[in-house]
N, C-alpha and C positions, 0 to 999 in steps of 0.2 A: 478369454476362460473357461474351463472343463468344465463336460456337460457327462453331466449321467444317462442321457438319457436312451446310449448307445444297449442294445439290451442284453447284450451276454454280460457287459465288466457295471449293468445292474442286475445283474444275477449270483453273478461271480458274489457282487459290493453285499450279498444280504445273507451270503456263505459266512463271507469269512468274518463281520461283524456277528451274529450267533456265535461261533467255532473259537473268540477270542476268549471263551469259559476255559477251554474244554483243552484246548492248545496250553491252557498259562498250572492248568492240572496233570496234561499228560508226562512234562516236567519235575509236578510232584513222584509223577508214581512213578519215573523211569532213571531217580539221579543212581547212574552209576559212578560208582568212580574212582580216580587213576589222577597217575599222574599224566600234567598236561604236555600236550604232544600237537606241534603244531601242523595243518591240515595246507595244507595247498597243490596248484596247479599245472602245468603249464602247456599252449595251445598255440599250430600255431591261425593267427591270427584272420588269415585268408582263407583256408578252407573247414577251421575248425576239428582240427583232425588232434586228437592229442599226446602230447609229448612227454606231458609228463604228472603222475599224479600221487598220492599220500595224502587217503582220509582227505577224502575231497569232498566228501560225503558226510563228512560229522556236521550234527550240526555247531553253528558256532553263531556270538550275536556279530553282526559286520560292523557297528560302532558304525565312522563316517563314510564308509562304502554310504551306505546308506541316501548320502547323501549325491549319488552317480544315477541312483532314479529318478530323484528328485531333479534333478536336470535333467531326467532322460523327458522324463514326464512336460519339463518344459519348456527341451528342443521340439516335443513335437504341437505344444497350441500357440507357437511360432512359426513352423512350419505348415502348422490346416490354419493362423491369421487369428489366432483366438489373443493376443495378445502379440503384441509392438516389443522390439528392442526399443523406443525410445519411450517406450507407457513406468509413467512414471505407480508406482507401489509405496502406500502411505503403510508405515510399522504401526505394530496397534501395542498397545501393551503389553499382553502378551505376550508374542514376537521379541517387542524389547531385553525383557525380562529373563529369556532362559540363561542360562548358564556357557560358561566358559567352554569353549571362544568363543569372542562377537567382536561385530564391525564398532561393538557403542551408539550403533541410531538409534536415540531418541523417540521415546513417543508421535507420533500426530509429524514425526520427519517425514522425510521419502528420499530417494532413490531410484534408477529407471531401472530395467528389469537386465541392461547390457552390465551395470556395474549390482548387482544383482547375484548373475550367471557366474562374472570374477570373482564374487567373496567370496562365493561358494567353493569352486573351479580352487579358489589360489586356497584360501585366511578359511574356508573351513567353516566359518562363519555361521550358528545355530540362528543367533537372531534375523540373517535372512533370511535363512532356508527356510524359518516358519514362517515367514511374511511370502513371498514366497507361492507357500500350498497357500496359507490365505487368500494374498488373490488368486486362486486360480477357484477351484472346489470352494469357497465360503471362511471355513475351516479344518483344522488341521487335521482331527479325527477322520473329515471327507478326505481330503488330499488322500491321506491314508489308507483306507480301502481302495481308494481311487490306483494306489501305487500295490499292494498283492494282486488286485486284479487284472493290473499291467503285466506284472511278474509271472500271474499266473499264461497269458497271450505270447512271454515269451521263451514258453515250458519253462522260467526254473518251481517251481513245487515243489521246494525246501525250502519254500523263503514265507513268514511274514509280515510287516509293516506296521508299523505301527503308529509312528509319529517321520517326521521328514528330515533327521539329521540326524538320527543313529546313539540319543544319546540312553542313560537305558532306562531300560522296560525287559523282560525278561520272559516278556514271549515275542520279542520283533529276535526272528532268529533267521541266519542262512546258512551257509553251503561256498566251499571252496568253489564250486564244481558252477554254484546260479554263479555266483558273483563275474566268475567264469564266461557263462552266459549274456553278462548286466553288458561287462565290458565289451563284446564282443557285438550287440543291440545298437549302442549308443555310437559302435564308430561306424560300420554296417549305416542306419538307416539315418544319421547323420552330419555326416564327411562336415557337412556346411560349418558343424558346431561343434565341431570335436578339436582345434582349435584353444579350446577359452582353456581347456588341462592342462596344451601345451606352457601357459604362460606362468613366463619367470616371476612380473613385480604385477602386481597393480596400489593401483595410487586414487584414496578418498583424501576431499577433502585436505588434500597438500601434506595426507602423510601415505608413504613406502609400504608396502607388506608385502612378504617376499613370500612363494609358494612356498608349501607348511612340505609337501612332493622334492624332500634332498636328491633323489635318483637322477632329476632332470638336471643338474650339477654332474651328475661324477661320472654313468653309469652314456659311456657314448649310444646313442639314437636313440631313449630314451624321449618318450615326445609326451609321457604320462601316463598313469591316470587320476589316481585321489590316494591316499590314505587316514589312518584311520585306528583308535586307542578310545577303550573305556578297559577301567579294571577291570570287566568283566569280561574282555571281551579279549587283553592283548594288545601288543603292536600288530596291526593292520596294512598290507599293501595289498592294493590290486594295479600289473601296472602291464606300461608297452613300450615296446622299441622295436626296432627298425632298423637291419643292416643288411646289406646286399639283396639288397631291394625285395630281402625275408623277415614280417613283421608276425612282434610269439605276444601273443597273452599271456601274462602270469598272474599269477592266488596268492598272498600269503597270510594266514590269516593267524595268530597268538604267540608269534613268537611273545619272548620275555622283555626286553627291547626292543628299543630302533634302534642298537647297531647289529642287536641280532639279525632280527626281521630283512636289514641291509645285505649281509652276509648271507642269508639266506635265499634272501631274492637276486642277491646276482649271481649266487652260484646255479640257481634257474636257470634263469633266465642265457648263462654261460654257455650249459647243455644243453640249453634246446637250441640254440643258435644252432650247436655243431650235431647235431640231431636233424635237424629241418628236412634233410636231398635226405634220408633215409626213413621214414616212417609210410613201405609199402605195407600195407594190414594193419595198420593204426584205426582204436578207433577216430566217431568223430564223437564230437561234443554232442549236437545236435538227434540225434540218435541214443546219444543215453541221457535219458528219463526216468528219476525215480519217482514213482506214480501216491506216495506215501508219506507224512510224514513218519521218520525214523530216532527213535530212545538216541540219546544223543549217547554216543560214548562214550566222554569226559564227561561226566561232573560239571551240569551250566553253573556257575560261582549262582548267587546275586550282582547282579551290573552296579552297584555300587560301588565306588571308590571307599576304599576301608584307610591303613596307618600300615596296614603289613603289604598293600599292594599287588595280592595272590589271586587271580582267577580260577583256579581248578584246588579241587579237594588233592591231597595228598596221601589219603586211607588209600590201604592194600585189596579191603575187602569192600564190597558187593552191602549194598548198605541203603534203606528209605527209613527208615526210623522218624522222626516228626513230635517237635514240642510248640506246639502254640502257645502264645500270648494271647490270648484273644480275637474280635473282631472292631472293625473300628468303620466309621461310616464313609473318612478317606482317606489317604492313605498316607498320606504327613502323620495322617496320629501312631497307622500303622508303625509308619518305622522307626520318630519316632521311641516306639514303648519296647521294640527289638534293639536300641538305639541299648537304651538302661539299662534290657538285661543283659545283654552285654557286657555290661558292669559287675555282674556281680556274677556272671560263666568263671571267674580263674583262669586255671590251665586245661577247662575241661571247652574255652574257644577252641582250641584249634580243631574241635573235632566240628565238621558239617560245616553249612553257611546257611548267612542268614537269609529270607526268602517274604512277600507279600503274593497274598494273593487277591483279585476282585476274582470273588462269589455272586452270585442271586438264587438265594434261597427262598421258596413263596412269597417273592416277586421284589424282597428288599435286594442291592448290593451292597454290601461287608466287604472288609480289604481285612483280611487275616495276618495277625502278624505270627511267624515261625520261623524255625532254626528250623533246620532240612538234614541231607546225605545222615543220617546216626544210625550207632549202631542198636539193639535193642539195650545193649548194657552203658555205654552212654546218654540216650537219655534218658534212663534212668538217676543215674548221675548226674548227670548235668541236671532235669528239677529238680530235682532232692534238693543239689547244692544255691535254687533259685529257692526253694523254697524256706529255706532257713534263711535265708537274705533280706526274706520277708515279698517275696514276684511271687506274683501267680505264673504259674503254666500247666500244663498238660498234656502229655506221652500222648502222642496214635501213634494205632497200629498200623501199617501200611496197607493191611484193605482196608482203610477208611478212603483211605483218594479213588476209590475204585467205581464208588456208586455218588455221581455226582445231589438226591439230596440225602446225604448225610447229614447231619448237623456237628459241625467237627470242633466246639465248642462248647 
């Protein structure tokens, strides 16, 4: 089992736990709008030299690329003898009820660590990823703290993990640069386990599942590593390929569809292989470590799925006025209120984005239902329309988010 006895990890984990609210508020304070652009990076896997980068430090939702860290920690536990490939994991009710994609293991049933690794690496199974987290650290929340602590130890300074799956969470973010650091680390630190990312098919209980990473089938030399998608993240891909004894790692975040993702990745890899012998003076990814989290260059919308399937605001002006619909004891209730309000927003729904924020005030934890990223005029008109439909709302000035003790509602 993973242990929190390591002093460095324990100290850092406490910092991350207490900082979750601060980071959530941070995203609301700096909602800078703009049309979505792909973030990408390519590096020489052996030397770490940067071959290409574009928006590499832009905060973005990692989606299922998160599972690479889940597997990194699993490989680490295997190496240290804390778990074994043949160990059996019993699936909890919470794990079994994770959203798709799932392997479909029922509560109380079990599978081996090896089967779990294959299910996560190929099928991207959310139920199994949570089960792996629970098996190693009792709870997914505790495992996520260890994930973030490990990220800092690797130099992933712009990454926060709050779950083991990459399922929607507005405060779980990373960057293309940090994801490249993770990809290189899993190859360098655990070469004996990296092969799991190359498996084309995984069979469980007589049913065969194909690897979601289609790059393995059509790009010569590709041997990993992981795809990812949520409505908030767009289409992400962490890839690795080797040609003429040269290995390249490349990351694409925020493609508008899987075809755009494939096209962008192939273009980056092709150009990278052509440049691997001409990198004199290139910067090394190990030497570039942003010291603090930066505001997102583009608005990070709610990471929940919506019919429009848009994941970045198309407003041209910077804005951070916000509408609040109330505060509630749990996120589900807050999300329902936001969903209900959306039904009465009419044409104003195209402005801004939905958001639920967990906030502790005077000892009480509440989930705030919000609609953020608005211009002042948009916020006023939208709230006026909602009042006319019998829905409660208030317009919040941007300055209200700069003081953690301000009562929003």
